[in-house]
N, C-alpha and C positions, 0 to 999 in steps of 0.2 A: 499404587495410585498412578494414573496416567493423566497428565494435564492436557485437556483438549481445547479449552477456551481461555483466552486472556482478555478480560473485559475491564478496561480502565477508561471507558468513555465518560464524559461529563464530570471530570475530576479536577479541572483547572491545573493540570500538570504543565510544568514549564521545562525548558531545556530541550535537549535533542533526544531522538529515539536512540536508546542504547544499542550499539552495534553487537553487543553480546546477547541480545534477545533471542536470536536464532539458535545459539548454542545452548541456552538454558532450557528451551522449550521445543525440542525437535518433534514432539508429538502433537503440537498444537494444530488445530484445524480452523480456529477463528481467532483473529486479532482485532480488537476494537480499541483504538486510541483516538477516536473521533471526539470532536467538541471539547478540546483542551486548548492549550496555548503552546504546543510543541513547535519548535523552530529548527532551522537548519535543514540539511538534506536528509533524504531517506537513506539509511545505510544499505550498501549493496549486500551486506551479509543477510538481509531478510530474504534474499533469493534462495538461501539454503533451507527455507521452510517448505520442503518439498510436498508435504501433505496438506498445506494450508488451503482451505477452500474459500474462505471469505476474509477480506482485509478492509477495514474501515479506518481511513486516515483523514477524513474530511473535517472541515472547520477547525483548522490549526493555522500555523504561520510557517508551514513548510515551504522550502524554496529550492532552487536549482533545477536540475533535470529530473525527469521521471526516472525512477529506478528500473533496472533491468529485472524483469520478473520471469524470465524464461525457465528458471529452475522450479517454479511453482506449478508443477504438472497437474495438480488437482484444483487449481484456482478457478472458481466459477464467478465470483463477484468481487469487484474492487471499486471502492469509492475514495477518491482523492480530491473531491471537489472543495471549493472555497479555501484554497491555499494560494501560494504565489509561485507556482512552478513556471519555468521558462517555457514559452510556447515553442513547439517543435513539430516535426512530422509525426504521424502516428507511429508509435514504437513497434518494432517487429514482433514483440511478444504478444501484441493484441491478436495477431492472426496465427501465431504458432501454438498458442495454448488451446487445445481442442475442446476442453470443457468450459472455457470462459464464455459466459453469456452476457455479463454486464460490466461495462467500464464507465465510470462516472467521474469526469474531471472538470466539469463546468465551474466557473466561467473562464478559467485559465486558457482553455483550448477551444475557443469559439470559432477559430478559423481553420480547423483541420480540413484538409482536402481528402475525402474518402474515396474518390474515384479518379 
């Protein structure tokens, strides 16, 4: 059996995202942790999910800087909206991931300068 989807959305989960998630499920293509009460920073180890295509982290209490996602070569959609991330410039991974079509981070980044 190969695990392709990790779907824990709408479960009132608390605490932080485990840094070991990427080592446990290297075959995962979709991660849904949205609509919970997760807090803290997004672990940099998620960058090891190289075949991840969709990541949903919205509607939590996540904070700190946006994670570096440059290792997620298959990523097409990422939703990190409605969290408390630090406002910053557009991360370099937004333009370096060739398959990426959607990045949703509102309202935390309402002042991004795209040009």
